[in-house]
Each structure stands twice: as structure tokens, then as C-alpha cells.
A tleap script that builds the chain and sets N, CA, C and O, in Angstrom:
source leaprc.protein.ff14SB
mol = sequence {
  NMET LYS VAL LEU ILE ALA GLY LEU GLY ASN
  MET GLY MET SER HIE ALA LEU ALA HIE HIE
  LYS ALA GLY ALA ASP VAL VAL LEU VAL ASN
  ARG SER PRO VAL THR LEU ALA ALA GLY MET
  ALA ASN TYR PRO LEU TYR PRO THR PHE ALA
  GLU GLY LEU ALA THR ASN PRO ASP LEU VAL
  VAL ILE ALA THR TYR SER ASP SER GLN CYS
  HIE ARG ARG ALA VAL ASP GLN HIE HIE ILE
  GLY PRO GLY LEU VAL CMET
}
set mol.1.N position { -4.607 2.926 13.754 }
set mol.1.CA position { -5.172 2.289 12.547 }
set mol.1.C position { -4.215 1.518 11.597 }
set mol.1.O position { -3.253 2.227 11.302 }
set mol.2.N position { -4.189 0.628 11.185 }
set mol.2.CA position { -3.022 0.308 10.206 }
set mol.2.C position { -3.236 0.594 8.761 }
set mol.2.O position { -4.209 0.080 8.208 }
set mol.3.N position { -2.697 1.104 8.318 }
set mol.3.CA position { -2.786 1.221 6.816 }
set mol.3.C position { -1.585 0.882 5.640 }
set mol.3.O position { -0.411 1.243 5.562 }
set mol.4.N position { -2.391 0.062 4.809 }
set mol.4.CA position { -1.372 -0.774 3.802 }
set mol.4.C position { -1.353 0.275 2.680 }
set mol.4.O position { -2.436 0.662 2.240 }
set mol.5.N position { -0.028 0.840 2.107 }
set mol.5.CA position { 0.257 1.687 0.586 }
set mol.5.C position { 0.730 0.263 0.126 }
set mol.5.O position { 1.442 -0.542 0.727 }
set mol.6.N position { 0.043 0.161 -1.303 }
set mol.6.CA position { 0.735 -0.937 -2.113 }
set mol.6.C position { 0.998 0.052 -3.305 }
set mol.6.O position { 0.092 0.660 -3.873 }
set mol.7.N position { 2.317 0.150 -3.623 }
set mol.7.CA position { 2.943 1.167 -4.516 }
set mol.7.C position { 3.811 2.247 -4.210 }
set mol.7.O position { 3.288 3.336 -3.976 }
set mol.8.N position { 5.034 2.140 -4.171 }
set mol.8.CA position { 5.784 3.491 -3.426 }
set mol.8.C position { 6.306 4.126 -4.730 }
set mol.8.O position { 7.519 4.147 -4.938 }
set mol.9.N position { 5.380 4.676 -5.670 }
set mol.9.CA position { 6.239 5.751 -6.677 }
set mol.9.C position { 5.849 6.964 -6.053 }
set mol.9.O position { 5.767 7.016 -4.826 }
set mol.10.N position { 5.564 8.078 -6.868 }
set mol.10.CA position { 5.705 9.148 -6.238 }
set mol.10.C position { 4.108 9.505 -5.540 }
set mol.10.O position { 3.943 10.315 -4.627 }
set mol.11.N position { 3.177 8.827 -6.097 }
set mol.11.CA position { 1.621 9.128 -5.671 }
set mol.11.C position { 1.477 7.767 -4.531 }
set mol.11.O position { 0.399 7.829 -3.940 }
set mol.12.N position { 2.234 6.710 -4.161 }
set mol.12.CA position { 1.889 5.960 -2.990 }
set mol.12.C position { 3.000 6.574 -1.927 }
set mol.12.O position { 2.825 6.410 -0.719 }
set mol.13.N position { 3.981 7.184 -2.360 }
set mol.13.CA position { 5.085 7.600 -1.232 }
set mol.13.C position { 4.556 8.643 -0.279 }
set mol.13.O position { 4.604 8.617 0.951 }
set mol.14.N position { 3.906 9.809 -1.275 }
set mol.14.CA position { 2.934 10.658 -0.780 }
set mol.14.C position { 1.973 10.399 0.168 }
set mol.14.O position { 1.715 11.023 1.197 }
set mol.15.N position { 1.413 9.290 -0.349 }
set mol.15.CA position { 0.222 8.827 0.630 }
set mol.15.C position { 1.036 8.352 1.857 }
set mol.15.O position { 0.816 8.784 2.989 }
set mol.16.N position { 1.868 7.552 1.604 }
set mol.16.CA position { 2.502 6.853 2.713 }
set mol.16.C position { 2.944 7.872 3.670 }
set mol.16.O position { 2.606 7.757 4.848 }
set mol.17.N position { 3.702 8.910 3.261 }
set mol.17.CA position { 4.044 9.614 4.101 }
set mol.17.C position { 2.910 10.511 5.212 }
set mol.17.O position { 3.080 10.735 6.411 }
set mol.18.N position { 1.710 10.917 4.315 }
set mol.18.CA position { 0.591 11.769 5.152 }
set mol.18.C position { 0.076 10.527 6.086 }
set mol.18.O position { -0.410 10.774 7.190 }
set mol.19.N position { 0.180 9.392 5.683 }
set mol.19.CA position { -0.096 8.613 6.792 }
set mol.19.C position { 0.674 8.152 8.103 }
set mol.19.O position { 0.271 7.626 9.141 }
set mol.20.N position { 1.666 8.462 7.759 }
set mol.20.CA position { 3.176 8.166 8.755 }
set mol.20.C position { 2.682 9.542 9.557 }
set mol.20.O position { 2.348 9.461 10.739 }
set mol.21.N position { 2.656 10.800 8.844 }
set mol.21.CA position { 2.699 12.241 9.521 }
set mol.21.C position { 1.409 11.989 10.446 }
set mol.21.O position { 1.443 12.597 11.516 }
set mol.22.N position { 0.274 11.191 10.208 }
set mol.22.CA position { -1.146 11.578 10.729 }
set mol.22.C position { -0.941 10.692 12.152 }
set mol.22.O position { -1.687 11.009 13.079 }
set mol.23.N position { 0.347 9.237 12.456 }
set mol.23.CA position { 0.254 8.589 13.346 }
set mol.23.C position { -0.391 6.906 12.744 }
set mol.23.O position { -0.658 6.101 13.636 }
set mol.24.N position { -0.519 6.642 11.872 }
set mol.24.CA position { -0.788 5.416 11.361 }
set mol.24.C position { 0.199 4.671 11.225 }
set mol.24.O position { 1.232 4.964 10.622 }
set mol.25.N position { -0.085 3.476 11.870 }
set mol.25.CA position { 0.581 2.385 11.509 }
set mol.25.C position { 0.733 1.977 10.066 }
set mol.25.O position { -0.220 1.618 9.375 }
set mol.26.N position { 2.088 2.057 9.610 }
set mol.26.CA position { 1.866 1.811 8.166 }
set mol.26.C position { 2.570 0.737 7.512 }
set mol.26.O position { 3.764 0.666 7.806 }
set mol.27.N position { 2.148 -0.077 6.735 }
set mol.27.CA position { 2.580 -1.333 5.967 }
set mol.27.C position { 2.699 -0.994 4.887 }
set mol.27.O position { 1.672 -0.551 4.373 }
set mol.28.N position { 3.942 -1.027 4.042 }
set mol.28.CA position { 4.525 -1.010 2.884 }
set mol.28.C position { 4.381 -2.162 1.739 }
set mol.28.O position { 4.522 -3.339 2.072 }
set mol.29.N position { 4.147 -1.870 0.610 }
set mol.29.CA position { 4.204 -3.026 -0.225 }
set mol.29.C position { 4.719 -2.400 -1.795 }
set mol.29.O position { 4.037 -1.565 -2.389 }
set mol.30.N position { 5.741 -2.826 -2.229 }
set mol.30.CA position { 6.573 -2.222 -3.617 }
set mol.30.C position { 7.173 -3.694 -4.212 }
set mol.30.O position { 7.804 -4.505 -3.534 }
set mol.31.N position { 6.956 -3.784 -5.100 }
set mol.31.CA position { 7.800 -5.004 -5.849 }
set mol.31.C position { 9.396 -4.911 -6.342 }
set mol.31.O position { 10.043 -5.823 -6.856 }
set mol.32.N position { 9.779 -3.770 -6.088 }
set mol.32.CA position { 11.300 -3.495 -6.051 }
set mol.32.C position { 11.474 -2.532 -5.243 }
set mol.32.O position { 10.663 -1.667 -4.912 }
set mol.33.N position { 13.060 -2.748 -4.763 }
set mol.33.CA position { 13.442 -2.006 -3.884 }
set mol.33.C position { 13.396 -0.499 -3.717 }
set mol.33.O position { 13.497 0.052 -4.813 }
set mol.34.N position { 13.272 0.374 -2.671 }
set mol.34.CA position { 12.505 1.479 -2.999 }
set mol.34.C position { 13.426 2.362 -1.563 }
set mol.34.O position { 13.684 1.647 -0.594 }
set mol.35.N position { 13.749 3.451 -1.520 }
set mol.35.CA position { 14.453 4.045 -0.627 }
set mol.35.C position { 13.402 5.118 0.118 }
set mol.35.O position { 12.972 6.178 -0.337 }
set mol.36.N position { 13.126 4.483 1.436 }
set mol.36.CA position { 12.146 4.866 1.935 }
set mol.36.C position { 12.498 6.623 3.056 }
set mol.36.O position { 13.484 6.803 3.770 }
set mol.37.N position { 11.464 7.510 2.858 }
set mol.37.CA position { 12.036 8.666 3.500 }
set mol.37.C position { 12.294 8.660 5.086 }
set mol.37.O position { 12.152 7.640 5.760 }
set mol.38.N position { 12.597 9.619 5.495 }
set mol.38.CA position { 13.330 9.685 7.136 }
set mol.38.C position { 11.933 9.637 8.108 }
set mol.38.O position { 11.012 10.454 8.140 }
set mol.39.N position { 12.104 8.432 8.860 }
set mol.39.CA position { 11.263 7.822 9.887 }
set mol.39.C position { 10.531 7.085 9.354 }
set mol.39.O position { 9.469 6.907 9.951 }
set mol.40.N position { 10.721 6.366 8.093 }
set mol.40.CA position { 9.802 5.374 7.773 }
set mol.40.C position { 10.598 3.760 7.964 }
set mol.40.O position { 10.040 2.732 8.348 }
set mol.41.N position { 11.541 3.866 7.706 }
set mol.41.CA position { 12.794 2.715 7.742 }
set mol.41.C position { 12.218 1.301 8.239 }
set mol.41.O position { 12.274 0.166 7.765 }
set mol.42.N position { 11.520 1.960 9.632 }
set mol.42.CA position { 11.411 0.815 10.339 }
set mol.42.C position { 9.707 0.207 10.068 }
set mol.42.O position { 9.172 -0.661 10.759 }
set mol.43.N position { 9.172 0.809 9.073 }
set mol.43.CA position { 7.799 0.311 8.780 }
set mol.43.C position { 7.966 -1.348 8.211 }
set mol.43.O position { 9.099 -1.816 8.317 }
set mol.44.N position { 7.135 -2.037 7.754 }
set mol.44.CA position { 7.348 -3.382 7.180 }
set mol.44.C position { 7.438 -3.171 5.520 }
set mol.44.O position { 6.694 -2.364 4.962 }
set mol.45.N position { 8.173 -3.769 4.970 }
set mol.45.CA position { 8.116 -3.163 3.793 }
set mol.45.C position { 8.108 -4.779 2.847 }
set mol.45.O position { 9.049 -5.563 2.972 }
set mol.46.N position { 7.153 -5.022 2.116 }
set mol.46.CA position { 6.665 -6.306 1.477 }
set mol.46.C position { 6.707 -6.540 0.107 }
set mol.46.O position { 5.971 -5.805 -0.551 }
set mol.47.N position { 7.418 -7.426 -0.554 }
set mol.47.CA position { 7.433 -7.361 -2.439 }
set mol.47.C position { 6.127 -8.167 -2.667 }
set mol.47.O position { 6.047 -8.558 -3.832 }
set mol.48.N position { 5.173 -8.495 -1.951 }
set mol.48.CA position { 3.829 -8.816 -2.584 }
set mol.48.C position { 2.993 -8.123 -1.872 }
set mol.48.O position { 3.258 -7.757 -0.727 }
set mol.49.N position { 1.584 -7.797 -2.641 }
set mol.49.CA position { 0.347 -7.510 -2.276 }
set mol.49.C position { -0.155 -8.505 -0.979 }
set mol.49.O position { -0.446 -8.199 0.177 }
set mol.50.N position { -0.130 -9.962 -1.744 }
set mol.50.CA position { -0.580 -10.891 -0.543 }
set mol.50.C position { 0.161 -11.079 0.644 }
set mol.50.O position { -0.315 -11.721 1.579 }
set mol.51.N position { 1.590 -10.438 0.698 }
set mol.51.CA position { 1.742 -10.204 1.910 }
set mol.51.C position { 1.212 -9.074 2.565 }
set mol.51.O position { 0.576 -9.294 3.596 }
set mol.52.N position { 1.323 -8.071 2.235 }
set mol.52.CA position { 0.940 -7.142 2.921 }
set mol.52.C position { -0.732 -7.166 3.327 }
set mol.52.O position { -1.159 -6.554 4.306 }
set mol.53.N position { -1.404 -7.787 2.623 }
set mol.53.CA position { -2.746 -8.020 3.240 }
set mol.53.C position { -2.739 -8.929 4.231 }
set mol.53.O position { -3.574 -8.802 5.126 }
set mol.54.N position { -1.881 -9.926 4.264 }
set mol.54.CA position { -1.610 -11.017 5.303 }
set mol.54.C position { -1.430 -10.018 6.771 }
set mol.54.O position { -1.341 -10.561 7.873 }
set mol.55.N position { -1.404 -8.970 6.658 }
set mol.55.CA position { -0.883 -8.445 8.086 }
set mol.55.C position { -2.119 -7.472 8.701 }
set mol.55.O position { -2.139 -6.739 9.690 }
set mol.56.N position { -3.256 -7.822 7.570 }
set mol.56.CA position { -4.545 -7.635 8.018 }
set mol.56.C position { -4.979 -6.021 8.519 }
set mol.56.O position { -5.450 -5.606 9.578 }
set mol.57.N position { -4.588 -5.333 7.244 }
set mol.57.CA position { -4.814 -3.582 7.348 }
set mol.57.C position { -6.396 -3.479 7.588 }
set mol.57.O position { -7.271 -4.275 7.248 }
set mol.58.N position { -6.503 -2.253 8.279 }
set mol.58.CA position { -7.480 -1.398 8.309 }
set mol.58.C position { -8.116 -0.954 7.028 }
set mol.58.O position { -9.291 -1.056 6.676 }
set mol.59.N position { -7.040 -0.415 6.380 }
set mol.59.CA position { -7.325 0.738 5.318 }
set mol.59.C position { -6.362 -0.085 4.330 }
set mol.59.O position { -5.383 -0.663 4.801 }
set mol.60.N position { -6.672 -0.139 2.840 }
set mol.60.CA position { -5.481 -0.285 1.897 }
set mol.60.C position { -5.758 0.831 0.862 }
set mol.60.O position { -6.831 1.260 0.435 }
set mol.61.N position { -4.501 1.172 0.586 }
set mol.61.CA position { -4.623 2.396 -0.634 }
set mol.61.C position { -3.549 1.501 -1.705 }
set mol.61.O position { -2.467 0.959 -1.477 }
set mol.62.N position { -4.312 1.607 -2.867 }
set mol.62.CA position { -3.344 0.811 -3.931 }
set mol.62.C position { -2.965 2.070 -4.968 }
set mol.62.O position { -3.816 2.669 -5.626 }
set mol.63.N position { -1.478 2.369 -4.993 }
set mol.63.CA position { -1.248 3.453 -5.582 }
set mol.63.C position { -0.337 2.948 -6.685 }
set mol.63.O position { 0.764 3.483 -6.815 }
set mol.64.N position { -0.771 1.789 -7.628 }
set mol.64.CA position { -0.285 1.497 -8.943 }
set mol.64.C position { -0.814 1.330 -9.785 }
set mol.64.O position { -2.041 1.275 -9.711 }
set mol.65.N position { -0.072 1.146 -11.156 }
set mol.65.CA position { -0.750 1.385 -12.186 }
set mol.65.C position { -1.953 0.314 -12.399 }
set mol.65.O position { -1.778 -0.815 -11.941 }
set mol.66.N position { -3.271 0.643 -13.131 }
set mol.66.CA position { -4.570 -0.217 -13.112 }
set mol.66.C position { -4.578 -1.761 -13.722 }
set mol.66.O position { -5.448 -2.631 -13.749 }
set mol.67.N position { -3.441 -1.711 -14.118 }
set mol.67.CA position { -2.918 -3.382 -14.917 }
set mol.67.C position { -1.977 -4.257 -13.665 }
set mol.67.O position { -1.393 -5.303 -13.949 }
set mol.68.N position { -1.942 -3.672 -12.316 }
set mol.68.CA position { -1.132 -4.553 -11.690 }
set mol.68.C position { -1.554 -5.508 -10.766 }
set mol.68.O position { -2.727 -5.499 -10.392 }
set mol.69.N position { -0.760 -6.329 -10.350 }
set mol.69.CA position { -1.187 -7.639 -9.300 }
set mol.69.C position { -2.324 -7.174 -8.446 }
set mol.69.O position { -3.309 -7.886 -8.251 }
set mol.70.N position { -2.156 -5.701 -7.819 }
set mol.70.CA position { -3.039 -5.148 -6.630 }
set mol.70.C position { -4.074 -5.069 -7.115 }
set mol.70.O position { -5.032 -5.304 -6.379 }
set mol.71.N position { -4.282 -4.783 -8.246 }
set mol.71.CA position { -5.637 -4.085 -8.741 }
set mol.71.C position { -6.591 -5.109 -9.201 }
set mol.71.O position { -7.800 -5.103 -8.967 }
set mol.72.N position { -5.811 -6.161 -10.008 }
set mol.72.CA position { -6.402 -7.398 -10.381 }
set mol.72.C position { -6.996 -8.212 -9.110 }
set mol.72.O position { -8.123 -8.705 -9.057 }
set mol.73.N position { -6.047 -8.249 -8.139 }
set mol.73.CA position { -6.592 -9.016 -6.698 }
set mol.73.C position { -7.523 -8.527 -6.286 }
set mol.73.O position { -8.432 -9.213 -5.821 }
set mol.74.N position { -7.588 -6.918 -6.342 }
set mol.74.CA position { -8.703 -5.851 -5.492 }
set mol.74.C position { -10.191 -6.625 -6.419 }
set mol.74.O position { -11.121 -7.128 -5.788 }
set mol.75.N position { -10.167 -6.592 -7.639 }
set mol.75.CA position { -11.165 -6.551 -8.628 }
set mol.75.C position { -11.791 -8.240 -8.465 }
set mol.75.O position { -12.961 -8.622 -8.449 }
set mol.76.N position { -10.665 -8.933 -8.370 }
set mol.76.CA position { -10.877 -10.482 -8.734 }
set mol.76.C position { -11.519 -10.896 -7.434 }
set mol.76.O position { -12.363 -11.786 -7.542 }
set mol.77.N position { -11.263 -10.380 -6.114 }
set mol.77.CA position { -11.751 -10.847 -4.819 }
set mol.77.C position { -12.465 -10.133 -4.170 }
set mol.77.O position { -13.082 -10.616 -3.221 }
set mol.78.N position { -12.574 -8.885 -4.472 }
set mol.78.CA position { -13.595 -8.025 -3.787 }
set mol.78.C position { -14.253 -6.968 -4.781 }
set mol.78.O position { -14.357 -5.754 -4.605 }
set mol.79.N position { -14.582 -7.568 -5.638 }
set mol.79.CA position { -15.259 -7.071 -6.766 }
set mol.79.C position { -15.439 -5.520 -6.567 }
set mol.79.O position { -16.479 -4.968 -6.206 }
set mol.80.N position { -14.365 -4.979 -6.834 }
set mol.80.CA position { -14.214 -3.401 -7.087 }
set mol.80.C position { -13.515 -2.902 -8.072 }
set mol.80.O position { -12.730 -3.615 -8.698 }
set mol.81.N position { -13.650 -1.924 -8.286 }
set mol.81.CA position { -12.892 -1.225 -9.647 }
set mol.81.C position { -12.086 -0.240 -9.136 }
set mol.81.O position { -11.833 0.019 -7.959 }
set mol.82.N position { -11.561 0.491 -10.556 }
set mol.82.CA position { -10.600 1.612 -9.937 }
set mol.82.C position { -11.282 2.782 -9.727 }
set mol.82.O position { -12.072 3.223 -10.562 }
set mol.83.N position { -10.950 3.545 -8.259 }
set mol.83.CA position { -11.585 4.377 -7.982 }
set mol.83.C position { -12.517 4.530 -6.757 }
set mol.83.O position { -12.908 5.628 -6.362 }
set mol.84.N position { -12.820 3.432 -6.223 }
set mol.84.CA position { -14.082 2.844 -5.490 }
set mol.84.C position { -13.624 2.149 -3.836 }
set mol.84.O position { -13.071 1.054 -3.733 }
set mol.85.N position { -13.813 2.610 -3.210 }
set mol.85.CA position { -13.466 2.015 -1.548 }
set mol.85.C position { -13.906 0.662 -0.905 }
set mol.85.O position { -15.037 0.207 -0.733 }
set mol.86.N position { -13.190 0.366 -0.728 }
set mol.86.CA position { -13.752 -1.318 -0.077 }
set mol.86.C position { -14.548 -0.985 0.652 }
set mol.86.O position { -15.176 -1.818 1.305 }
savepdb mol mol.pdb
quit
């Protein structure tokens, strides 16, 4: 399963680590450079949500503040709201 994690602050990184440990194929999105945990350096890291979505993930975790480009794009294009699953 390919999992896209958008936002690599404390919450996003904890989700990324959990999916990594579960054996998922992880794709990362963060708008600024970030130091990745051990074992995660080989995962692709994109600066935009659009680039991450272009990898066709099976699951998307949006771990950003609610006024971010990720949330706006998800709501605009997929008609979802915070806390809802696509």
C-alpha cells in the first residue's frame, strides 16, 4: 500500500513512522526541508501536495494546519472536510 503523508511536523512524522514500521510504501510531502528519521531517508520527499498526489497513493494522511494548501486542495477537489476520510 502506498501512503502519502502531507506535513512532517510532530503529528505527520508520527504517522509516517507508523506506516513505515507497518511496511507501507511511504511518500512524503513537506514544504520545507526536514530531517527524516532513520530508515526513512530513501522515501521520496516532495515540496508540494500536487507532486505527492501525482504518485497515485492508496491512502492520504493530511497532517497540516487546516488552512494549508493540502487541506484547501482536498476540500476544493474532493468535497471533504477536516476529519473526514476520502
